[in-house]
N, C-alpha and C positions, 0 to 999 in steps of 0.2 A: 580329127587330127592329130597331124604328126608330133610324135615326140621329138624333143630337142636332142641334139647330138654332144652340145658340150658336157664335157664331165659324164660322158656315158662310154662305155664299152662299146667298140666298132667291131663285130667280127671279120676278121679279113687273113689273111697269108702274107703276113711280111717279114721283116727280118727284126721287127720289131716285137711283134707278137711270140714270135717262136722263143726269144730270149728269157730266161729266168725270171720271174718277178722280183726278186730280190735285186736281181741284178739292175733292172730300171730302178728301183729303188735308190739304191746306190748312185746310181748316176744322176736322178735326178737332184739328190743332197748334195752331189759333187759338182752339178752343174751349177746350182743356187748359190754355193759358198762362193765358188769361182765368179761369176758374174755381179754378185753382189760387192766382192772385194777387188775386183779388177778396173785398172784405172779407165777414164772415159775413152782412149782409145781402142782399150780391148774389147768393150761394150759391143761396137760392132760388129767385129768378125764372129762374136762368141752368140750375136743376133742371129746372124747369116747360116750359123749352123745351125740353130734350131731350124732356122726356115727350111733348109735345105733337107733334114729330116724329116720335115711335114710334107714336102712334095715326094718327097721317096715312097713314102706310105701312103702316097693321094688323099690327104686331108682335105674334106671338102670345105674348101674355103670360105667359098658363098654364106652357106650355112651358119660355120663358125664365127666368121666376124658379125653377121646378125645378131647372133645370140650372146657377144662379147662385147655389147656396147658399154656394159657398167665399168669393164676392166679397159677399155678405151678412153672412155672418160676419166677415169680414174690415174691413168698413164698421162692424159693430156693435164691434168691440174696437176701432177707431180712436174711435170716440164714447166709450165708456167711458173709455178711456185720458185724453181729452182733459176729459172732466168730472172724474176723480179729479185731475186736474194743475192744479184751479181755474180752469177755463175757461169754466165757466159751461154749465147745460145747453143753452142757444141756439147757442152755439159748437160745442159738442160735436156738435149735429146735423146743423150746417153742414159740421163737419170731415169727418162721414160721406158727405153728400150731396155734399161735392165731390169725393169721391171714387167714389161711384157714379156722378155724372155723367160722368166722365170713363172710368169702363168701359162706361157706357151708349151713350156718344157712340163708341166705338170697335167695340160690338156694331153698330151703325148702319151705320158703315163697313164691316164686314165682311157683313151682312146684305145691303146694296145692292151689291156690287161682288165682282166675282171676282177672284181672286188673278193671274192672268195678265194681266188687263185695268189693276189698277195699278201691277205693275211694268213692264209696257210702257210706258205713260204716262210713270210717273218715271224710264226710261231714256232714253226721247227726249227729255224736257225736258234731263237732265242731260247728253246727248250735246253739247248746244251748248257745254258747259264742259269736260269732262272727255274726251272721244271715245267711242272705242272703249269704255273700262272702263267708261262708264254702262252697257252693256249685259251687260258681265261680273257689275256689280254687282246688275242688273236681274234675270239668270239666279239667284244666289244667294237672292236677295230672294223672286224668283218660287217657287223651292223652299221656301224655308221658310215662306212663307205657306200652301203648299200643304200642307204636313205638318201644320198647326196641327187644322185638323180630324181627319186622321187621328189624332192623339193622342188628340182629345178622342172619338174613335170607341173606338179601340182600350180606352181605359180604362173607358169606360160597356160596352162588350161582355165584356171581361175580369171587371169587378164583376159583371155580373149573371151572366155564366156561374158566377161562384162561389158567387154566389147561389141558383142554381138546384139547385148539388149541395149545398145544406145548410150551405154554411159560414158559420160567425156571426165578426165583428170582436170582439165583445166576450167571447168566452170568450178566445181568443189574439190580442189586437190588434197583438204586436209580428210573432209570425209570419205572421199573415194579412197585415200588410203589406208583409213582406217578400216572401211568396211571389207576393201582386198585384204586386209593384213588378217582381219578376223574369219573370212573365207578359206585362206591359205591355213591358216591356224586349224580349223575346223575338220578339214580335209585331210590334212598330217595326221591329226588324232587319230580319226577314221582308219586312215590305212596303216598307222601305226598296232593300232589293237589288231587290223587284221594278219599283220606280219607276226605279233607275238601269238595269236591263236595258231596261227600254221606252223611253228617252232615248236611248239606245246604238243601241237598234235602228230608232230614228226620226233615226239622225244630226245628233243634237243639237248645234248650235252654240251655246257659252254668249257669243260675243263675236257674234252676227249681228245684223243690225239687224233691229229689227222695228217693224212698222205700231201706231199707237195711235188711240184716239178722237179725234176732233174737238174743237175748241172752240166754243162759240156765245156770244154776245153775254152770257147770262144767266151763263155760267161765267166770264167776264171781270168781270163786275159783283160775284160772290160771292167771288172770290179778292180784287179791291182793298178791297170792306168787312172780309171777314176779316184782311187784314193790317192795315188802318186799327183795327178795333176794340181786338187786344192792345195794339198801339203806343200808342194814347189810354190806355188803361186805365194801362199802365207808365208813361207820363208823367205822370199825375196822382198815381200812388201815390208816384212819385220827387218829386214836386211838389205836396205837398196845400195850397199856400197858391194854385194856379192854380184857378180857377174859370172856368165856362163864360158 
C-alpha cells in the first residue's frame, strides 16, 4: 500500500525546501494571522497566492485532494453555516476559503520541511532565550511532528485493511468506527514503543545541543516581510481611518 502524502515531507529541490525551516514557520504564522483577520474580499487573492505557490512546487493535487476530504467537508460546513447565519454567499465562500488557505499553507510547510530540521532550527533559535529548555521543547516538538504522518499512515492502513476484508461502515457504522479506532490505537501504541526503543538504543539526549540549517539573505528578507505584513494588516483593521 502506498503511503499518504498529506502532511508528509516530500523530497524535492525547490525554493521552499531551500528556505530555512524557521523562515517557513514565520511565514505560516504570518499568513495564518493575515488570512484569518483579512476582510472577505482580501481572502480570495490570499488563497490564490497559496495555490500559486503549491503549483510552483508541483504539489501532487490529485493525491492531496483525495486525502483532504475531511478538511473539504469541514470547509463546506463552515460555508453553509455562515450562509444560513445571514452573511451572504460571498462571505460564506470567503469563510471556507480562509480555512482552506490555512490548511493548504500548513501542508506546504509539511511538504517542504523535515520535522527534525524544523524542531532543531526552532530549538536553536529559542536557546538564546530559554537556554537548554529550548532543546527539550525541540525534542518534544520533533517527536510530535514525526508522529503525525505515522497516525495518518496507520489510519489509512487500518481502513484499507478493513475494506479488503469486506467490512462496510454503512451496515454497522458505530461498531465499525469503534473497531477501527481500537485497531488504530493498538497499531499506534506498538509503533510508539518501537520508536521509544529506537531512541533509547541510540542514547537519545533531549537536552543535547543540535545543529540547524543556516540563514541566507533571502531568509532574513522574507522573515522581515512576513512580520511587517500582519502588523500592517492589524494596524489598519484597528484603525480603519488610516489611509496609505
